[in-house]
Each structure stands twice: as structure tokens, then as C-alpha cells.
C-alpha positions in Angstrom: 163.6 130.0 66.5 164.5 126.4 66.6 166.0 126.6 70.1 163.1 128.6 71.2 160.7 126.1 69.8 162.6 123.3 71.3 162.6 125.1 74.6 158.9 125.3 74.4 158.4 121.6 73.8 159.7 120.4 77.1 157.6 122.9 78.9 154.6 121.7 76.9 155.5 118.2 77.9 155.9 119.2 81.5 152.5 121.0 81.2 150.9 117.7 79.9 152.5 115.8 82.7 151.1 118.3 85.2 147.7 118.0 83.6 147.8 114.3 83.9 149.0 114.6 87.5 146.2 117.0 88.2 143.7 114.4 86.7 144.9 111.9 89.2 144.9 114.3 92.1 141.4 113.3 93.4 142.6 109.7 94.0 145.8 110.9 95.6 143.9 113.4 97.7 141.6 110.6 98.8 144.5 108.3 99.8 146.3 111.2 101.4 143.2 112.2 103.4 142.6 108.6 104.5 146.1 108.2 105.7 145.9 111.6 107.4 142.7 110.6 109.1 143.2 107.0 110.5 140.0 107.3 112.6 138.0 108.0 109.4 139.1 104.7 107.8 138.3 102.9 111.0 134.9 104.5 111.2 134.3 103.5 107.5 135.2 99.8 108.2 133.1 99.8 111.3 130.1 101.2 109.4 130.5 98.5 106.7 130.7 95.8 109.3 127.7 97.0 111.2 125.5 97.4 108.1 126.7 94.1 106.6 126.1 92.4 109.9 122.5 93.7 110.1 121.8 92.4 106.6 123.2 89.0 107.3 121.4 88.9 110.6 118.1 89.1 108.9 119.0 86.1 106.7 120.3 84.2 109.8 117.0 84.9 111.6 115.0 83.7 108.6 117.0 80.5 108.4 116.8 79.9 112.1 113.0 80.3 112.1 112.6 77.9 109.2 114.9 75.4 110.9 113.1 75.6 114.2 109.7 75.0 112.5 111.1 72.2 110.3 112.7 70.4 113.2 109.7 70.9 115.4 107.4 69.4 112.7 109.8 66.6 111.7 107.9 64.0 113.8 104.7 64.7 111.9 106.4 64.7 108.5 108.2 61.5 109.4 105.1 59.8 110.6 102.7 60.8 107.8 105.1 61.6 105.0 103.7 63.4 102.0 100.3 62.3 103.1 100.3 65.0 105.8 99.9 67.6 103.0 97.3 65.6 101.0 95.2 64.2 103.8 92.0 65.8 104.9 91.8 63.9 108.2 92.3 65.7 111.5 91.5 63.2 114.2 93.1 64.2 117.5 91.8 61.1 119.4 93.3 58.6 117.0 96.4 60.6 116.2 95.7 61.2 112.5 96.6 64.6 111.1 96.4 66.1 107.7 96.9 69.7 106.5 94.9 69.8 103.2 91.8 71.4 104.8 93.9 74.2 106.5 95.9 74.8 103.3 92.7 75.0 101.2 91.0 77.4 103.7 94.1 79.6 103.8 94.4 79.9 100.1 90.7 80.3 99.4 90.1 83.1 102.0 93.2 84.9 100.7 92.0 84.6 97.1 88.6 86.0 98.0 90.2 88.8 99.9 92.3 89.8 96.9 89.3 89.6 94.5 87.6 92.1 96.7 90.5 94.3 97.8 92.4 94.9 94.6 89.8 96.7 92.5 88.5 98.6 95.6 92.0 99.7 96.6 93.1 100.8 93.2 89.8 102.7 92.8 90.4 104.4 96.1 93.9 105.4 95.1 92.9 106.7 91.7 90.1 108.7 93.3 92.4 110.3 95.8 95.1 111.2 93.3 93.1 112.1 90.2 89.4 112.9 91.0 88.8 113.9 94.6 88.8 117.6 95.5 92.1 118.7 97.0 90.5 119.6 100.4 89.1 116.1 100.8 92.2 114.0 99.9 94.0 114.5 103.2 91.1 113.4 105.5 90.2 110.4 103.4 93.8 109.3 103.2 94.2 109.6 107.0 91.0 107.5 107.5 92.3 104.8 105.2 95.6 104.7 107.1 93.7 104.5 110.4 91.9 101.4 109.1 95.3 99.7 108.7 96.1 100.4 112.4 92.9 98.8 113.7 93.9 95.5 115.5 92.8 92.3 113.8 90.8 91.1 116.8 88.5 94.1 116.4 87.8 93.1 112.8 87.2 89.6 114.1 84.7 90.7 116.7 82.9 93.0 114.3 82.8 90.1 111.8 81.3 87.7 114.3 78.7 89.9 116.0 77.8 92.3 113.2 78.8 91.1 109.8 78.1 87.3 110.2 74.4 87.9 111.2 74.0 90.3 108.3 75.4 87.7 105.9 73.1 84.9 107.4 70.0 87.0 107.1 70.4 89.0 103.9 73.2 87.8 101.7 73.7 84.0 101.9 70.0 83.1 101.4 70.0 85.1 98.2 73.3 83.6 97.1 72.1 80.1 97.8 68.8 80.6 96.0 70.2 82.3 92.9 73.7 81.0 92.5 73.5 77.7 94.4 71.8 75.9 91.4 74.1 77.3 88.7 75.7 74.7 86.4 79.4 75.5 87.1 79.6 77.8 90.1 76.7 76.2 91.9 78.8 74.1 94.3 80.6 77.1 95.5 77.5 78.9 96.7 75.3 76.1 97.8 74.9 75.7 101.6 72.9 76.7 104.7 73.0 80.4 105.6 74.8 80.2 108.9 76.8 83.4 108.5 80.3 82.1 109.3 82.3 80.4 106.7 84.9 80.8 103.9 83.0 83.6 102.1 82.5 85.7 105.3 86.2 85.2 106.3 87.3 86.2 102.8 85.3 89.4 102.8 86.5 90.4 106.3 90.1 89.7 105.1 89.5 91.8 102.0 88.3 94.7 104.2 91.5 94.4 106.3 93.8 94.3 103.2 92.2 97.3 101.5 94.1 100.0 103.5 97.5 98.4 102.8 97.1 98.2 99.1 95.3 101.5 98.8 98.0 103.4 100.8 100.8 102.0 98.6 98.9 102.6 95.4 98.2 106.1 96.4 101.8 106.9 97.0 102.8 105.3 93.7 100.2 107.2 91.7 101.4 110.5 93.3 104.9 109.6 92.1 103.8 109.7 88.4 105.7 112.6 86.8 103.4 115.6 86.0 105.0 115.9 82.5 103.5 112.5 81.6 100.0 113.5 82.6 100.3 116.9 81.0 101.5 115.3 77.8 98.5 113.0 77.7 96.1 115.9 78.2 97.9 117.9 75.5 97.3 115.0 73.1 93.6 115.2 73.8 93.3 112.2 76.2 90.3 112.0 78.4 90.7 111.4 82.2 89.9 107.7 81.7 92.5 107.4 78.9 95.1 109.2 80.9 94.5 106.8 83.8 94.4 103.7 81.7 97.3 104.5 79.3 99.6 106.6 81.4 99.1 106.2 85.2 98.5 102.4 85.4 101.2 101.3 82.9 103.8 103.6 84.6 103.1 102.2 88.0 102.4 98.6 87.0 105.3 96.9 88.8 104.7 98.8 92.0 101.0 98.0 92.0 101.9 94.3 91.6 104.2 94.6 94.6 101.4 96.2 96.6 99.0 93.4 95.7 101.4 90.8 96.9 102.0 92.8 100.0 98.3 92.5 100.7 98.4 88.8 99.9 101.1 88.2 102.4 99.0 90.1 105.0 96.0 87.9 104.2 97.9 84.6 104.3 99.2 85.2 107.8 96.1 86.7 109.4 95.0 84.8 112.5 92.5 86.4 114.9 90.0 87.8 112.4 89.8 84.5 110.5 89.5 82.5 113.7 86.4 84.4 114.7 84.5 84.0 111.4 85.9 81.0 109.5 84.1 78.4 111.6 87.2 76.3 112.5 85.9 73.0 111.0 88.3 70.4 109.6 85.9 69.6 106.7 86.9 69.9 103.1 84.0 71.3 101.1 83.6 73.3 97.9 80.9 75.5 99.3 82.1 78.9 100.4 79.1 79.2 102.8 80.3 76.3 104.9 82.7 76.6 107.8 86.3 75.7 107.2 89.7 76.2 108.7 93.0 77.9 108.0 96.6 77.2 109.1 96.9 80.2 111.4 93.4 79.6 112.9 94.2 76.0 113.6 97.4 76.8 115.3 95.8 79.6 117.4 92.9 77.4 118.5 94.6 74.2 119.2 98.2 74.8 120.3 97.3 75.1 124.0 95.4 71.9 123.8 98.2 69.8 122.2 98.8 67.3 124.9 100.8 64.8 122.9 104.2 65.2 121.1 102.7 64.1 117.7 99.8 66.6 118.1 102.2 69.4 118.9 104.5 68.4 116.0 101.6 68.5 113.6 100.7 72.0 114.6 104.4 73.1 114.2 104.4 71.4 110.8 101.4 73.5 109.8 103.4 76.6 110.8 106.2 75.4 108.6 103.8 74.9 105.7 102.5 78.4 106.2 106.0 79.8 106.1 106.7 77.8 103.0 103.6 79.0 101.2 104.3 82.6 102.1 107.9 82.2 100.9 106.7 80.7 97.6 104.1 83.5 97.1 106.7 86.2 97.8 109.2 84.6 95.5 106.6 84.4 92.7 105.9 88.1 93.3 109.6 89.0 92.9 109.8 87.0 89.7 106.6 88.7 88.4 108.0 92.1 89.2 111.2 91.3 87.4 109.3 90.1 84.4 107.2 93.3 84.4 110.3 95.5 84.7 111.9 93.7 81.8 108.8 94.1 79.7 108.9 97.9 80.4 112.6 98.1 79.5 113.7 98.8 83.1 116.7 97.4 84.9 117.6 97.5 88.5 
């Protein structure tokens, strides 16, 4: 018995060694297959190099664009210093340039666009995913996506020839009479009803941004698990409670990303704003008065820049637009990270 038992122990030990060897078999098989297929390892390294090169190429292009604009606008920055950002003067004849009016117009029109586009876009997305009949969701979604494909110059021409006269005849007179004398917000709505101006440009921008935010929001709302919705219904939640307490909290981070996507679209818009903003280098609090934006100033005046300082000032405006957009997108990324941490999610 002892000898038989002793004879069994080595076999058990050999069986354990075999089991441990079989546990390591996948790594050995991988190494063996890699050595047996030299072309496979070469293809893997080539794939890694190509994908990594594509990623680094994007970063290199971004840095090259920033460097080209910074170097092109260096003459204006060196000549005017920080006063280039804080000055409201834009005197081509005397060679005095300041970017504050264009920065203010860019930020103000983008803010008006978001105030209009965000609630409308989220409402459209909620309607298409939760309320609309099934047969109507497809056509409405296609129509919204087609709005995103309309060229910006079409929006600009529509804004100049159709929407601006409507604003001058029906909206701005009422706004000036009823809101222009208000204690706090009066300066924002006090001005002649000329149709073109910051308010009109902001509304046109908002109409342009709606399809982008609405499309992303609709896809995000469709991704909400059905189990969550059914659980809310089983607990007796109404449709509004289900939307407010289930759908919107679950998709909060993605909605914030969609909003900042629309903001980036509004910050860089050129042609539509050029048609209806008025292109006036005057800093005024009134939303009814003409103003200017960075993109509109560059589009209107770059072909007329006949001096090196003038051209450098326009390129410096482009660098400031790049910098503002970069800051906005960075803040969006930080906000998304904060929202995800508050929801207990990690990347």
C-alpha cells in the first residue's frame, strides 16, 4: 500500500505539473504562433506604427496651425501688446487695431445661439424618442439632419433677405418699446429697429446649431436602456418624471458634450454671421445694434489688407479665435470629467 501510494504521488505531482503547463499553454501558443508566422508580427508592428502615426499627425497638424497663426500675428502682438485684446479701436488708415469688439461679438452671438438652441434641441430629441408616433420619427429625424447639411451661406442669405426685414418690422420695435426701458436689461434691448445686429445673428446661429445638438441628443436618448425606463414606469412614474429623473440624468455627460459641440460650431461660423451681424467695429451693449465677430472680420477684410501690420492683425484675430475655441473645448472636457465623476463613472 505504501509503495502503491508512493507511486501515485509522483504521478499526481506530474499531473499538477501538467496542469500548470497547460495553464501556461496560451502564452506559449501565442509565442509559438508569432514565431511561426513572421509576417503576422511584421503586420502587427506596421499596424501599430500606422495608427500611432495617424494619431500623432493630428497633434502635429494642430501645433503647426497654432504656430503659423501665432507667428503670422506676432507683428500685431508685438506692436500693440496686451492692448490688442483690450482695445476697441480698429482704424485701418492710422494703423490702430484692437480685437475686443470682434471677441465680444463672437462670444455674444454664440451665447444667444446656445440660449435658443439648447432647449429647442433637447425638446426635439425628447419628442422624437419618447412622444412622437413611431411612423413620424423617421421623417422628422431626416428633416433635422438635412438642416445640418444646408450650407451656411444659404442661412446667411435667408437671414439677410427674409429674417432681418421681419425682425425690423415686427420684433425689434416691440422689443425696444417694452424691454428697452427696463431697469437692468434695458441697455441690451434699446436701439433702432434696423434688422441686422447681434440679436439677429445670434438667432440665425441658433437655428444653425439646433440640428447638430438635436441629432446627438436623439442618438443619446435612444441609447438609454429599456430596463431603466420600464423600471420607472413600474414604480408609477409619469412620462415627465421618467424623462426628468431617468433619461436626462443618465445622458447628462453626453448632452453636455453635444452642447459644447454646438458651441464650437457657433464660435467658428463665418458666412451666416457676416450677412446679418452688420460688420461694425463698434462696442455697444445693445443687441439691436450692428457689431462684428472674429470670423466675419477676417472674411470681410483679409483681401483688403494692403499693409503688413493690417494682415498681421487679421492673422492675430484668427489665433485668438483658435485660442478661444481651444479654451472652450478644454472647459467642456473638464466639465464632462466632473459630471462623470459625480455619476460614479470612470473612463
